[in-house]
C-alpha positions in Angstrom: 24.5 7.7 33.0 24.8 7.7 29.2 23.3 10.5 27.1 21.1 8.7 24.6 21.0 11.9 22.4 24.7 11.7 21.6 24.5 8.2 20.1 24.0 7.4 16.4 20.4 6.4 15.7 21.4 2.7 15.2 22.6 2.6 18.9 19.9 4.6 20.5 17.0 3.1 22.5 14.1 4.7 20.7 11.1 6.0 22.6 7.6 4.8 21.7 6.4 8.2 20.4 9.3 8.3 17.9 8.6 4.8 16.7 4.8 5.5 16.2 5.7 8.7 14.4 8.0 6.8 12.0 5.3 4.2 11.5 2.9 7.0 10.5 5.5 8.4 8.1 5.9 5.0 6.5 2.2 4.6 6.0 1.9 8.1 4.6 4.6 7.3 2.0 3.0 4.0 1.2 -0.4 5.7 0.7 1.2 8.3 -1.6 2.6 5.4 -3.7 -0.7 3.6 -3.9 -2.5 6.8 -4.8 0.0 7.6 -7.5 -0.1 4.1 -8.9 -3.9 4.4 -9.1 -3.7 7.8 -10.7 -5.7 9.2 -7.8 -5.2 12.9 -7.0 -5.2 13.2 -3.3 -3.7 16.1 -1.3 -1.0 15.5 1.3 -3.5 16.6 4.0 -6.0 14.0 2.9 -3.4 11.2 2.8 -2.3 12.1 6.3 -5.8 12.1 7.6 -6.6 8.8 6.0 -3.4 7.3 7.4 -4.2 8.5 10.9 -7.6 6.9 10.7 -6.2 3.6 9.3 -3.4 3.4 11.8 -5.6 4.5 14.7 -8.1 1.8 13.8 -5.4 -0.8 13.8 -4.1 0.2 17.2 -7.6 0.3 18.7 -8.5 -3.1 17.2 -5.4 -4.5 18.9 -6.2 -2.7 22.2 -2.9 -0.8 22.0 -2.3 2.8 23.0 -0.8 4.9 20.2 0.5 7.4 22.8 2.4 4.9 25.0 2.6 1.5 23.3 4.9 -1.4 24.1 7.1 -3.1 21.5 4.6 -6.0 21.5 1.7 -3.6 21.0 3.3 -1.9 18.1 4.1 -5.3 16.5 0.5 -6.4 17.0 -0.7 -3.2 15.3 1.8 -3.6 12.5 0.5 -7.1 11.9 -3.1 -5.9 11.8 -2.0 -3.2 9.3 -0.2 -5.8 7.2 -3.3 -8.0 7.1 -5.5 -5.0 6.2 -3.2 -4.1 3.3 -3.1 -7.6 2.0 -6.9 -7.9 2.2 -7.4 -4.5 0.5 -4.8 -4.7 -2.2 -4.5 -8.4 -2.8 -1.6 -10.7 -2.0 0.6 -9.8 -4.9 0.4 -6.0 -4.9 0.0 -5.7 -1.1 3.1 -7.8 -0.5 5.2 -5.4 -2.5 4.2 -2.6 -0.1 4.4 -4.7 3.0 7.9 -6.0 2.1 9.1 -2.6 1.3 8.2 -1.0 4.7 7.7 -3.8 7.3 11.3 -4.8 7.7 12.4 -1.2 8.2 9.7 -0.6 10.8 10.5 -3.9 12.5 14.1 -2.8 12.9 13.0 0.5 14.6 10.6 -1.4 16.9 13.5 -3.7 17.9 15.5 -0.7 19.0 12.7 0.7 21.0 13.1 1.4 24.7 10.2 -0.5 26.2 10.7 0.3 29.9 8.2 3.1 30.2 5.4 2.1 27.9 2.4 -0.1 28.5 -0.7 -1.2 26.6 -4.0 0.2 27.7 
């Protein structure tokens, strides 16, 4: 049996928790950029709290567990988030953020080990 921990990240099968954590990190970074662009002074703690609510709402709306999602579930939630961002920021500005992070996250989801996870 192969040891997944000895492989470089690009060859590992990623677990759902890791992928959701990375998605959260991407959204936190995007929120920091948006706040900075709008000259809004928001603490890191507030940005993290906002992001957890935003992402949690997207997962719930798609009926996907954040604790044990499937690849398909994460992709549904990502699409929901993308739609929310475009609706909130507008097509032009929203697309810049979506294009910057979506492809990176999609690559992680594609590497996800989907055997143990299931939607709720």
